[in-house]
C-alpha positions, 0 to 999 in steps of 0.5 A: 470522540475520546478513545477508551484506549488512552494507552499506546495503540502499538505497545502490544499489538498493531494487528486487527483481526478480520472476518471474511467469507470465502463463500461470497461470490467473488472471494476465492482468497482473502485477497478478493475480500472487501477489506483487503481490496478496499480498506486495508490500505487505510489500515496500513496508512494508520499503522495497522496490519490485518490478519484474516479469518475465513468464517466459511472454513469448517474449522472457524471458531471464535477462539481464533479471534480472541480479543486478547490477541488483537488490537481490534476486530473488523468485519465486512460481509457483502451478504447476510448468509454466514456459515458458522453463524453461531461462532460468528455471533460468539466472536462478536459477543466476546469482543463486545464484552472485552470493551475493545473496538469493533468496526463493522461495514456492510452486513454483520454476518450474525443472522443465519447460515445457508439453511436459515435454521440458525436464525435466533432473534433472541441470541442476535439481540443478546449480542447487540445489546452489549453495544446499545443496539437491537434488531427489529426483525424487519427490513426496509425494502422500498427505496421510494418510501425511504428518506435519509437523515444525515446528522453529521458533516456530509463529507463524513457520509457522502465522502466520494458519492452522494446519496441523491436518488440512491437510498438503499434498502436496509435492516431495521435496528433501534438504538437503545443506548443514549450514548450512541452517536447516530450519524445517519438514520433512514426513515420509512416515511410510509410507516413512520419508522426510523433506523440508525444505519451509521452509528458509533460509540466508544466500542462499535462503529457500524456502517450498514450495507449501502452506506459503505460503498457505491458500486457502478456496475457499468463502469466497474468502479467503486466509491466511498460513501462513508469517509474511511478516514473518519473510520480509521481515526475512530479506530486509532483514537490517538492523533499524537501516535507516530505511525510508521510511514512507507511513503517518505524518506528524509522529507521527500516522497519516495520514487521507484521505477520498475520494468517487467521484461515482457516484450523486450525483444519485440520489434518497435514501431518507432523505427521498425528495426530496433527491439523495444529494449533498445528503444526504451534505453535510447529514448527514455532511460538515457534521456531522464536517467531516473533510477529504474529497475529493469527485468528480463524474461530469460527465455527471450534472451537465452541463446539456447531458447529465443535469444539472439546475440543483439538481445543479450548485448543490449541487455548488457548495455542497459545493465551497465548504466549506473541508474539501472538496477537488475531484476528477473521477470522469471525464466518462462513467464508463468501466467498462472503460478499454480502447477494445476491452474484454477478455472479462473486462471484458465479462463483468464489466460487462454484464448480458447479455454475449451481446448485446455488439456492440462498442465501449467500455463506459461507464456513460453513453453519449456521442453518439459512443459513444467512449472518449476519454481526453482527454475523460474526464480533461482535459475532466472536470477543466476542467468541475470547475474552470470550472463548480464550483470556487470561485476558488483551489480548482481540481483536478488530481486524477482518481479512476479509475472502473470497473475502475480499470485505466487503460492507458498511454495514459490515464496519458499524459494524466495526465502530459501535463497534470501531473494526479494520479490515484488508485483501485484496490487495494481493500485490506481486513483484517477478519473476512471477509478475515482476513489481511494477504494481502488488503492491496494495495501502494502503486501499479501500474506501467504502463511508466514511469507510475504508478497510485496505489492507494487505501489501503482498499476502498470500500463496494461490496464490503462491500455485495455490490456494492450488493445488501445488507446496506447497513450493511456498510461499517461493517466497514471500521473492522476494517481500520483497526484491523488495519492499525494494530496490531500493525503500522501498515501503512496510513493511514486512508482513508475511501473510498466513493461517493454511494451511501452516502447513498441508504439509511438503513442505509448512511448510518448505517454511514458515520456510524459510520465518520466517528465512529470516525475523528473519535475517532482521533489522526490527521493529516488530509490531502486525497487529492491530498497522498497520491500525492506521498508515494508518489512520495517513497517511490519516489524516496527515497535512503537511504545508510549513511554510518557504523555508525549514520548515514544520509544521506536524500535525494529524499524529497519530500513523504514526511517519515517514516522507520521503524526497527524497532529500539527500542534506538536514538534519534535523536542530535539533536546530530549529526543535521540536519533531523531534528525529532522521533521517536515510538515506535509499535508497537515501531518508531521513527518519525523525522520530517524537517523542511522541508529537501530532505535529512537526516542521521540519526545514531542513538544508544543514549543517552537523548534529552535534547535538545528534540524534536517528539513529534507535531504537527497541522501540516505545517511549512515552517519548523522551526529549533530552538536551545537556547532557541527554536523558529522554526516555521511551518506549516499544519493542516487540523483541530487546532491542537496540537504536543507537544514534549519540553522536559524541565524547560523551560517555554514563554514566553507568546505572542499566538499561543499559546492554552494550554500543558500539561505532563506527564512532560517534554513540553509540549503547545501549543495555538495559536489558528490553523491557520496559524502562523508564530512563534518559541517561546521556552523558559525555566527 
């Protein structure tokens, strides 16, 4: 379908306004909303961000979501009772009148409030008629009398779950505009009536409750019925539009690994003598030497608390490895990050909630029994840097503990000292949770501050909260595979605790995960490198300057943009600071050089210029001419780059170990992981 918005999607705004309802049973914070937990990862994949507005808040007004401020509006309510329902109706009306796009899933939230006194059919239909709909003041209640009519590809409507024997009860609407495209109708075969339940036009995409997600109440997983990629493609419209990509660097999938410090001092069952930290070092880290970020809980190491000399010495030995980056996992390991924990946290983290007598909930109890954010963050990193880190390897990274829900005050400490942070999110996509709907977005916004989510969940959910099976973490490989193909949704993130070195089966599972990753074509980075990539995603500016040209700015550490259209290639003669591209999963991944902005021109012509197809290096210099490439950069592991050179050859150089050629591409193996040279081409 052709978009009304043929101008650049991101020329002014990449943010959609999201209406959510904290009054719904499971929605304590916006992070528990359906959009955040199910859809925002897709918004991110298509270059969009979400700003949330709680319709249950006494201060909610339609002016908060003024269409002039946002690219689009997204709503997804799980019930049809909505506080401030008149303001919600007004918000829809403003958006419909603005001609901007509105995506609504589940219930629309326009019918009545908790008292049902605000039900106004005339006002409801005055709103809906703006997008060619009418509500018939009726609901189909008897599933046995209902029949589903699918008017599009079943992949669009039964994406992960069939409707067989699962036709839902729905509200009855009528399409009053012939321009509406009805993808699914539900027919009442008893009363000979029909209602559109999945409908789109140039302005509205409506997916009725029951057509959005399937929820398995026994196994606690969800699956998409409607194809969420179809929703996003409608919302974005322009498949030529470059999307900022957080999965790839220089043609390779990003890998990073990080270890939460829990159980570092636990005696391992492997030899019943060594601490788990030592077993992990000897049997996994030294074996694979994959770049990994290691954190510690300081209370376990501090000699004034639980620490012992061998705990500290082993930590120093781990820190000395060039493939290890250090981080803190706090001082006393808060389980709840609230000074006054909620009942939810009390129930979640105490064995007997009835005995709770107030105060913070921490894994290790300080003498003053206080949760002090400066101590948990600043003091823990000071200890790492003063007692453990070799000179030059100081850390600024904190990995959140427990609930991984830091309040604004904790994030203020991160900002105050220029620290980085990560954890939370817990994405997975495997046989037990077989759906894109279990992937989480890039981050959580708390006021004007950001909590960066890890890209995958850790071994604790895979082992039923460390009760077994202890081999469960090997299933994370399924998530790595499912988020690579048919679409690259996430980087590879090996995320676990020292618990994994406690038991033979868990250590074997971890070994299998490392072995799998070691055999992949990845671009390794340390964990501290990833939050700045997310910042680049958030701040990127993409301005359309012509029919097939774009100005890219403010992308920081993010160096890849994705185009979901294989009809185009970069025009290297016209483009600036575009150093290469690679075709992956039916998308074009374009790589940027070291400069602070880039100009991308697209062409349908075959590329005959020299360009980069992939590289193991991050570049600080990449100056390409017709007969040479001046290049400088560093790699954490491998030492190759792959260039399209056509019929040209690479001249010998003291820094080059070897060159091989195939199909017009030259693979150059360097002698060092740090390069700074000029590569010359010859006939």
